[in-house]
Backbone as CSV, one residue per row, in Angstrom:
resi,resn,N_x,N_y,N_z,CA_x,CA_y,CA_z,C_x,C_y,C_z
1,MET,114.417,120.918,82.040,114.348,119.249,81.350,115.048,118.779,81.906
2,THR,114.904,117.182,81.751,115.759,115.504,81.250,115.780,115.707,80.809
3,GLY,117.073,115.104,80.442,117.486,114.345,79.237,118.934,112.927,79.771
4,THR,118.882,112.610,78.741,120.322,111.722,78.738,121.687,112.176,77.371
5,VAL,122.618,112.570,77.888,123.940,112.146,77.170,125.106,111.233,77.291
6,THR,124.306,110.727,76.351,125.866,109.394,76.038,126.918,110.213,75.186
7,VAL,128.529,110.141,75.891,129.484,110.276,75.106,130.693,109.136,74.990
8,THR,130.560,109.214,73.899,132.164,107.594,73.297,132.718,108.252,73.340
9,VAL,134.035,108.527,73.437,135.428,109.113,72.909,136.148,107.926,72.853
10,GLY,136.681,107.825,71.400,137.453,107.380,71.070,138.668,107.743,70.569
11,THR,139.777,106.877,70.091,140.897,107.525,69.331,140.844,107.655,68.355
12,SER,141.674,108.323,66.936,141.157,108.479,65.468,141.719,106.385,65.382
13,PRO,140.555,105.773,63.803,140.846,104.830,63.442,142.437,104.428,63.466
14,THR,143.309,105.391,62.460,144.596,105.770,62.795,145.324,105.764,63.781
15,ALA,145.126,105.811,64.578,145.858,106.356,65.858,146.719,104.903,66.275
16,GLY,145.724,103.949,65.842,146.410,102.889,66.468,146.260,102.228,67.571
17,ASP,146.716,101.722,69.237,146.482,102.002,70.565,146.518,102.618,71.171
18,ALA,146.588,103.749,70.982,147.093,104.984,71.702,145.789,105.278,72.788
19,VAL,146.017,105.875,73.747,144.572,105.714,74.625,144.592,107.336,74.944
20,THR,143.502,107.467,74.811,142.732,109.394,75.049,142.804,109.736,76.408
21,THR,143.168,110.480,76.414,144.076,111.090,77.857,143.460,112.143,78.170
22,ASN,142.670,112.886,77.013,141.850,114.541,77.065,140.885,114.148,76.076
23,PRO,139.676,113.438,77.146,138.938,113.431,76.695,137.881,114.579,76.897
24,PRO,136.911,114.848,75.398,136.210,116.165,75.519,135.257,116.157,76.014
25,LYS,134.827,116.969,77.153,133.540,117.029,78.004,132.213,117.607,77.586
26,PHE,131.068,116.823,77.790,129.768,117.516,77.183,128.618,118.027,78.730
27,THR,128.267,118.983,78.528,126.706,119.112,79.500,125.641,119.555,78.294
28,LEU,125.211,119.087,78.792,123.141,118.813,78.509,122.973,120.470,79.534
29,GLN,122.218,121.291,78.730,121.970,122.517,79.138,120.092,122.517,78.961
30,GLU,120.102,123.053,80.376,118.601,123.317,81.027,118.103,123.760,79.428
31,ASN,117.917,124.619,78.486,117.126,124.776,77.280,117.277,123.706,76.664
32,GLY,118.348,122.474,76.453,118.547,121.373,75.248,119.618,121.856,74.624
33,ALA,120.409,122.672,74.929,121.629,122.891,74.352,122.724,121.736,74.558
34,ILE,123.917,122.067,73.757,124.787,121.143,74.421,126.575,121.516,73.986
35,THR,126.999,121.669,75.691,128.187,122.702,75.650,129.164,121.265,75.736
36,LEU,130.381,121.672,74.632,131.830,120.950,74.688,132.754,121.642,75.401
37,LYS,133.431,121.065,76.112,134.362,122.026,76.663,136.031,120.703,76.293
38,PHE,137.073,121.063,75.601,138.405,120.421,75.794,139.470,121.281,75.528
39,LEU,140.319,120.604,75.555,142.304,120.905,75.383,142.134,121.137,74.604
40,GLY,142.779,122.009,73.891,143.857,121.819,72.878,145.045,122.587,72.510
41,ILE,146.029,122.592,71.687,146.842,123.517,71.381,146.357,124.991,71.495
42,PRO,147.172,126.039,72.139,146.697,127.161,72.271,147.552,127.486,71.158
43,GLY,145.857,128.714,70.615,146.147,128.984,69.368,146.526,128.289,67.945
44,ARG,145.554,127.035,68.254,145.169,125.810,66.994,144.186,125.911,66.534
45,ILE,143.977,126.077,65.469,141.980,125.751,65.494,141.914,124.802,65.065
46,TYR,140.700,124.691,65.650,139.528,123.396,65.179,138.511,123.404,64.338
47,GLN,137.977,122.082,64.103,136.331,122.345,63.333,135.684,120.957,64.580
48,ILE,134.475,122.054,64.627,133.855,121.133,65.689,132.513,120.741,64.330
49,GLN,132.490,118.976,64.393,131.439,118.638,63.364,130.672,117.837,63.702
50,ARG,129.521,117.703,63.617,128.344,116.564,63.852,127.635,116.251,62.849
51,SER,127.116,114.941,63.632,126.611,114.040,62.504,124.948,113.287,63.117
52,THR,124.359,113.335,62.813,122.693,112.671,63.252,123.274,111.130,62.899
53,ASP,123.775,110.785,61.952,124.011,108.938,61.250,125.276,108.628,61.994
54,MET,126.704,109.179,62.124,127.439,109.197,61.903,128.357,108.844,60.888
55,SER,127.465,109.087,59.379,127.871,108.756,58.218,128.438,109.747,57.411
56,GLU,127.607,111.252,57.386,128.721,112.043,57.234,128.343,112.806,57.819
57,TRP,129.268,113.809,58.023,129.766,114.907,58.512,129.904,116.253,57.955
58,ALA,129.761,117.757,58.123,129.604,118.447,58.533,129.705,119.175,60.080
59,THR,130.682,120.651,59.117,131.599,121.420,60.065,130.312,122.386,60.439
60,ILE,130.091,122.263,62.189,129.428,123.437,62.531,129.968,124.511,62.868
61,ALA,131.427,124.444,63.473,132.133,125.914,63.866,134.011,125.244,63.949
62,SER,134.150,126.085,63.645,136.001,126.551,63.601,136.024,127.042,64.694
63,VAL,136.963,126.139,65.860,136.785,127.858,67.379,138.738,127.743,67.740
64,THR,138.952,128.728,68.086,141.106,128.488,68.470,140.606,128.728,70.020
65,ALA,141.753,127.912,69.719,142.365,127.283,71.487,142.344,128.929,72.239
66,ASN,141.897,129.148,73.172,142.495,130.202,73.812,144.087,129.825,74.274
67,GLY,144.931,130.491,74.916,146.175,130.730,75.662,146.779,129.762,76.741
68,THR,145.813,128.673,76.738,145.798,127.781,77.969,145.035,126.838,76.936
69,GLY,145.103,127.076,75.991,144.480,125.562,74.820,142.771,124.964,75.534
70,ALA,142.125,125.878,75.933,140.865,125.538,76.603,139.839,126.043,75.662
71,ILE,138.857,125.475,75.341,138.385,125.699,74.370,136.414,125.518,74.651
72,THR,135.976,126.073,74.680,134.361,125.762,74.741,133.449,126.309,73.485
73,PHE,132.384,125.482,73.067,131.901,125.690,72.419,130.003,124.968,72.408
74,THR,129.331,125.468,72.515,127.990,125.817,72.667,126.967,125.001,71.511
75,ASP,126.509,124.275,71.327,125.162,123.892,70.216,124.647,124.211,70.846
76,ASP,123.490,125.241,70.017,122.200,125.739,70.789,120.986,125.075,70.428
77,ASN,121.668,124.616,68.819,120.502,123.975,68.198,120.388,122.199,67.730
78,PRO,120.655,121.493,69.279,121.494,120.136,68.278,120.258,119.496,68.020
79,PRO,120.625,118.944,66.779,118.909,118.019,66.755,118.622,116.909,67.193
80,GLN,117.475,116.675,67.043,116.826,115.499,67.792,116.312,114.353,67.028
81,PRO,116.621,112.986,67.768,117.110,112.304,68.487,118.537,112.842,69.167
82,ASN,118.921,112.695,68.390,120.438,112.322,68.303,121.461,113.318,67.478
83,ALA,122.557,113.318,68.966,123.920,114.293,67.725,125.013,113.423,67.772
84,PHE,126.022,113.194,67.071,126.713,113.146,67.161,127.785,114.187,66.888
85,TYR,129.296,114.168,67.381,129.767,115.571,67.955,131.586,114.755,67.451
86,ARG,132.594,115.282,66.757,134.030,115.193,66.548,134.583,116.033,66.681
87,LEU,136.080,116.278,66.687,136.537,117.609,66.489,137.316,117.078,65.328
88,ALA,138.241,117.963,64.475,139.160,118.269,63.467,139.823,118.917,63.475
89,LEU,140.966,118.465,62.959,141.893,120.145,62.406,141.830,120.540,61.140
90,PRO,141.333,121.652,60.683,141.656,121.872,59.415,142.309,121.444,58.625
């Protein structure tokens, strides 16, 4: 499968002029799934949210960072033609 993944990473609108030094990484799998990897705080729970219009967001998973802070999540059935993702703290 051939596809294009566009990732735009930015800080929270309330973060001021903060610079994102730990951007999440997205990979388009051959089967169309999207894999998201990022580093967080070990043991902390993060929500992965998805939207098709960047207006309404739905939590599609709650994941816990492992002992090194690593998190990997795969969205096996992302909506077509667009899916937008964000991370949130519960």
